[in-house]
C-alpha positions in Angstrom: 48.2 -189.4 -4.6 50.2 -188.1 -7.6 50.0 -184.5 -6.6 51.1 -185.3 -3.1 54.0 -187.2 -4.3 55.4 -184.4 -6.5 54.6 -181.8 -3.4 56.9 -184.2 -1.0 59.5 -184.4 -3.9 60.1 -181.2 -4.9 61.5 -179.9 -1.9 63.7 -182.6 -1.9 64.7 -182.1 -5.4 65.5 -178.7 -4.7 67.7 -179.3 -1.7 69.4 -182.6 -3.8 70.3 -180.4 -6.2 71.7 -177.6 -4.2 73.7 -180.4 -1.9 75.5 -181.6 -5.1 76.1 -178.2 -6.9 77.6 -177.2 -3.4 79.9 -180.4 -3.4 80.9 -180.0 -6.8 81.8 -176.2 -6.8 83.5 -176.9 -3.5 85.7 -179.7 -4.9 86.5 -177.7 -8.4 87.4 -174.1 -6.4 90.1 -176.0 -4.6 92.0 -174.7 -7.2 92.1 -171.4 -6.2 94.8 -172.3 -3.6 96.9 -174.0 -5.9 99.6 -171.0 -6.5 100.0 -170.9 -3.0 100.5 -174.5 -2.5 103.3 -174.5 -5.2 104.6 -171.5 -4.0 104.9 -173.1 -0.6 106.4 -176.1 -2.0 108.7 -174.4 -4.1 110.1 -172.1 -0.9 110.4 -175.7 1.4 112.7 -177.1 -1.5 115.0 -173.7 -2.0 118.5 -174.1 -0.8 120.2 -171.2 0.9 122.3 -168.9 -1.6 125.7 -170.2 -1.6 127.9 -167.3 -2.2 130.3 -170.0 -4.2 127.7 -171.3 -6.3 128.3 -169.8 -9.9 125.0 -168.1 -11.2 124.1 -169.0 -14.8 124.7 -165.9 -17.4 121.0 -164.3 -18.4 120.5 -162.1 -21.5 117.0 -160.1 -20.8 115.5 -159.3 -23.8 113.3 -156.2 -23.9 111.3 -155.2 -27.9 110.4 -151.4 -27.7 108.7 -149.5 -30.2 108.1 -145.7 -29.1 107.9 -146.7 -25.4 110.6 -143.9 -24.3 108.6 -143.0 -21.4 108.3 -146.5 -20.2 111.9 -147.5 -20.8 112.9 -144.5 -18.7 110.8 -145.5 -15.6 111.0 -149.1 -16.0 114.3 -150.0 -17.2 116.7 -148.7 -14.3 114.6 -151.7 -12.2 116.1 -154.1 -14.8 119.5 -152.9 -14.6 120.3 -152.6 -10.9 119.4 -156.4 -10.9 120.9 -157.8 -7.6 122.4 -160.1 -9.9 126.2 -160.6 -10.9 126.5 -162.0 -14.4 123.8 -160.6 -16.9 123.3 -158.3 -20.3 120.2 -156.6 -21.1 119.5 -156.1 -24.8 116.7 -153.8 -25.9 115.6 -154.2 -29.1 114.5 -150.5 -30.8 111.3 -151.4 -33.3 111.8 -148.3 -35.5 110.9 -146.0 -33.0 110.6 -142.5 -33.8 110.4 -141.0 -30.2 113.0 -140.3 -27.5 114.2 -144.2 -27.4 117.3 -144.2 -29.1 118.7 -141.1 -27.7 117.7 -142.9 -24.4 119.2 -146.0 -25.0 122.7 -144.3 -26.1 122.2 -142.2 -22.8 121.8 -145.0 -20.3 124.6 -147.2 -22.1 127.3 -144.8 -21.1 126.3 -145.6 -17.5 125.0 -149.1 -17.6 128.0 -151.3 -19.3 125.9 -154.2 -19.3 122.9 -152.5 -21.5 123.4 -153.3 -25.3 120.7 -152.1 -28.0 120.3 -153.4 -31.6 117.3 -152.3 -34.1 114.6 -153.3 -36.5 114.8 -150.9 -39.7 111.8 -148.7 -40.7 110.8 -150.8 -43.7 110.1 -154.0 -42.4 107.0 -155.2 -43.5 104.5 -157.9 -43.8 105.5 -159.8 -40.4 104.8 -159.2 -37.0 107.4 -156.4 -35.6 106.4 -158.3 -32.0 108.2 -161.7 -33.5 110.8 -160.1 -35.5 111.8 -158.0 -32.6 112.4 -161.2 -30.3 114.1 -162.9 -32.9 116.4 -160.2 -33.4 117.0 -159.9 -29.7 117.6 -163.8 -29.4 120.1 -163.7 -32.0 122.2 -160.7 -30.2 122.1 -162.8 -26.9 125.3 -163.7 -25.6 124.1 -166.3 -22.9 122.0 -169.3 -23.5 119.4 -168.4 -20.9 117.1 -165.4 -22.1 114.6 -163.6 -19.8 111.9 -162.2 -22.2 110.1 -159.0 -20.9 108.2 -156.0 -22.3 109.2 -152.2 -22.2 106.3 -151.5 -19.9 107.2 -154.2 -17.5 109.2 -153.7 -14.1 110.6 -156.3 -11.7 109.0 -155.6 -8.1 112.0 -156.7 -6.8 115.8 -156.5 -7.1 115.9 -160.5 -6.7 113.7 -161.0 -10.2 116.3 -162.6 -12.3 118.1 -164.7 -9.3 114.2 -166.1 -8.7 113.8 -167.0 -12.3 117.4 -168.2 -12.2 117.0 -170.7 -9.4 114.3 -172.8 -11.8 117.4 -172.9 -14.7 118.0 -176.6 -13.8 119.9 -178.9 -16.7 116.7 -179.9 -17.9 114.7 -176.8 -18.0 114.0 -174.7 -21.1 111.2 -172.8 -20.0 110.4 -170.9 -16.7 107.4 -169.2 -16.4 106.6 -166.4 -13.9 103.7 -164.4 -12.5 103.0 -160.7 -13.8 100.0 -158.3 -13.3 98.8 -155.0 -13.3 100.1 -152.1 -11.4 97.8 -151.3 -8.5 95.8 -148.0 -9.2 92.8 -146.5 -8.1 89.4 -147.2 -9.7 87.4 -150.2 -10.4 88.9 -151.0 -13.6 92.3 -151.5 -12.0 90.9 -153.9 -9.5 88.9 -155.9 -12.4 92.4 -156.3 -14.6 94.2 -157.5 -11.8 91.6 -159.8 -10.4 91.0 -161.4 -13.9 94.7 -161.8 -14.3 95.5 -163.3 -11.1 92.3 -165.5 -11.6 93.6 -167.1 -15.0 97.2 -167.2 -13.6 95.8 -169.2 -10.6 94.7 -171.6 -13.1 97.4 -172.2 -15.9 100.8 -171.4 -13.7 100.0 -174.6 -11.5 98.8 -176.6 -14.7 101.9 -176.1 -16.3 103.6 -177.8 -13.6 102.0 -180.7 -13.8 100.8 -180.8 -17.8 102.5 -179.0 -21.0 101.6 -175.3 -20.5 98.5 -174.0 -21.8 99.8 -170.5 -22.1 102.0 -168.1 -20.2 102.3 -164.0 -19.3 104.4 -162.6 -22.3 106.1 -160.4 -19.7 107.7 -162.8 -17.8 109.2 -166.2 -19.4 112.6 -167.5 -19.6 113.7 -169.4 -22.6 116.6 -171.1 -23.6 118.3 -170.0 -26.5 119.4 -173.0 -27.7 115.9 -174.4 -27.5 114.4 -171.3 -29.4 116.8 -172.0 -32.2 116.4 -175.4 -32.7 112.7 -174.8 -33.3 113.4 -171.9 -35.5 111.9 -169.3 -32.8 108.7 -167.7 -34.5 108.8 -169.1 -38.2 105.2 -170.0 -37.7 102.4 -167.5 -37.7 104.8 -164.4 -38.8 101.2 -162.7 -39.9 99.6 -163.1 -36.6 100.0 -159.3 -34.5 100.0 -160.8 -31.4 100.4 -163.8 -28.9 104.3 -164.3 -29.9 105.1 -165.7 -26.6 102.3 -167.6 -25.9 101.7 -169.4 -28.9 105.6 -170.3 -28.7 105.1 -171.5 -25.1 102.2 -173.4 -26.2 103.8 -175.5 -28.8 107.0 -176.3 -27.2 106.3 -176.5 -23.7 106.6 -180.2 -22.2 105.7 -181.5 -18.7 109.8 -182.1 -18.2 111.3 -179.0 -19.7 108.8 -176.4 -18.1 108.9 -174.7 -14.5 107.0 -172.0 -12.9 108.4 -169.4 -10.7 105.8 -168.0 -8.1 107.4 -166.0 -5.1 106.7 -162.3 -4.9 110.7 -161.8 -5.9 109.8 -163.2 -9.4 106.9 -160.9 -9.8 106.8 -158.3 -13.0 104.5 -155.6 -12.8 102.6 -153.9 -16.1 102.8 -150.0 -15.6 101.1 -147.2 -17.2 97.2 -147.1 -17.2 95.0 -149.2 -18.9 91.4 -148.2 -19.9 88.5 -150.6 -19.7 88.6 -150.4 -23.9 92.1 -151.2 -23.7 91.3 -154.4 -21.6 88.7 -155.4 -23.9 91.0 -155.2 -26.8 93.8 -157.3 -24.9 90.7 -160.0 -24.3 89.7 -160.1 -27.9 93.3 -160.5 -29.5 93.7 -163.0 -26.9 90.6 -165.2 -28.2 92.4 -164.9 -31.6 95.8 -166.0 -30.5 93.8 -169.1 -28.8 93.0 -170.1 -32.2 96.7 -171.0 -33.1 97.4 -173.4 -29.4 97.8 -176.8 -29.8 97.1 -179.7 -28.0 94.6 -177.5 -25.3 91.6 -180.0 -24.9 92.4 -181.0 -21.4 92.9 -177.5 -19.8 90.0 -176.0 -21.7 88.0 -178.9 -20.7 88.9 -178.6 -17.0 88.4 -174.7 -17.1 84.8 -175.0 -18.7 83.9 -177.6 -16.4 85.1 -175.3 -13.4 83.0 -172.3 -14.7 79.8 -174.6 -15.4 79.7 -175.7 -12.1 80.2 -172.5 -10.9 76.9 -171.3 -12.9 75.3 -174.1 -11.6 76.0 -173.9 -8.0 74.6 -169.8 -7.8 71.3 -171.3 -10.1 70.8 -174.3 -7.2 71.6 -171.5 -4.4 68.7 -169.0 -5.9 66.2 -172.2 -6.3 66.5 -173.8 -2.9 66.5 -170.4 -1.6 63.6 -169.4 -3.2 61.8 -172.8 -2.9 62.4 -172.6 0.9 61.0 -169.0 1.6 57.9 -169.7 -0.3 57.1 -172.8 1.1 58.0 -170.8 4.9 60.8 -173.8 5.5 63.0 -171.5 7.4 65.1 -174.3 8.6 66.0 -174.9 5.4 66.7 -171.5 4.2 69.0 -171.2 7.2 70.5 -174.0 5.9 71.1 -172.8 2.5 72.0 -169.5 3.6 74.8 -171.3 6.2 76.0 -173.4 3.3 76.9 -170.9 0.9 78.2 -168.5 3.5 80.6 -171.3 4.3 82.0 -172.1 0.8 82.3 -168.0 -0.1 84.3 -167.7 3.1 86.6 -170.9 2.0 86.5 -169.6 -1.7 88.0 -166.2 -0.2 90.4 -167.4 1.5 91.7 -169.8 -0.7 92.1 -167.1 -3.7 93.5 -164.7 -1.3 96.0 -167.1 -0.2 97.4 -167.4 -3.8 97.1 -163.6 -4.1 99.7 -163.1 -1.4 102.0 -165.6 -2.2 102.9 -163.8 -5.4 102.5 -160.6 -3.6 99.0 -159.4 -4.5 96.6 -157.3 -2.1 93.4 -159.5 -1.0 90.1 -159.5 -2.1 87.3 -159.5 0.5 83.9 -158.4 -0.4 84.2 -158.0 -3.9 85.3 -161.3 -4.4 82.3 -163.0 -5.3 81.2 -160.4 -7.7 84.1 -160.8 -9.4 84.2 -164.4 -9.5 80.5 -164.3 -11.0 81.6 -161.6 -13.9 84.3 -164.1 -15.0 82.1 -165.9 -17.6 80.4 -162.8 -18.3 83.7 -160.9 -19.1 84.4 -164.0 -21.3 81.0 -163.4 -23.4 81.7 -159.6 -23.8 85.1 -160.6 -25.0 83.6 -162.8 -27.7 81.5 -160.5 -28.7 84.0 -158.3 -29.1 86.1 -160.6 -31.1 83.7 -161.8 -33.6 82.4 -158.0 -34.5 85.7 -157.3 -35.3 87.3 -158.1 -38.9 90.4 -160.8 -39.2 92.8 -157.9 -40.5 92.8 -156.5 -36.8 94.7 -159.2 -36.0 97.2 -159.7 -38.9 99.6 -158.2 -41.0 98.9 -158.3 -44.6 100.3 -161.2 -46.3 103.3 -161.5 -48.6 
């Protein structure tokens, strides 16, 4: 009697578990299209450009340390933006290459380009933070667009697209940025990884305080920066300057997000697999200094857990039905899996299209399942490195 009840319950348990995991995962992955919905909403709310409307003046700030080639490649795209009232300030961070000569030559061609410098003897503090602070103090305008030497706008309307969000109560505007398209699997993995995470935390910033940002594409009011003394905290931490700044000083009512292809920034240059692992390990150290992140971390980890449970339940239900030769059950599980896979891929690609990225088709499921595996590898990389790797020597 007990054996017969067990034989009867096991198939139902396998299928019921799959159905519950499928439904939970279905509702959790609807966030994949959140960036597309946000982009559509922003486009609907935008007013036609009025030539009589005065453009808010903008200071573009770019720290650079021995990045003459990157500046030569990317700076013209910033200096030739279709925007009337802006200046570009490059902070030469004690460069020993041709950066100084290049900037002097460009200043003769572009009168709105200025540069300042950090002396080589500056020690004990993060040069990233020092360079951004020097740039902020040199800015002549309240709105600052903070980017990097390795970054290039994907459109001559970049400043204009970001400036559309410069409202009276806005202090911070977050933009989308990703790596340049290149041949090879490493490039596609990095682009997917960056898009996957920004599709989570950029829409989140429109409903809550921002969790993090992409450092190469952030607009920040100078008055707001100075009011909380900029990078007065964590001056010894080497990386994560902008992410910590946004995390600590963003509020629901003072932060906006620009989600259009025109507002996109591209990181140029090659990135190796090792360099990408290093970036992810450095982020784990940066994350330790974030404030009030319980809500975002809980939701993100819950979605990842539901995804893993869904794949596990799919394997169990499929294996059981094949073992018992219940082909109707096998076909039902397979069709449900295909349906959800198609939905996920379509939703994710809508967000990719909204920010001007190429779509992911057959590789999407593999990349999605790789995200927690990449996280584990980053955790191992982080914990096998000395803390001195992430800090400058204290005073």
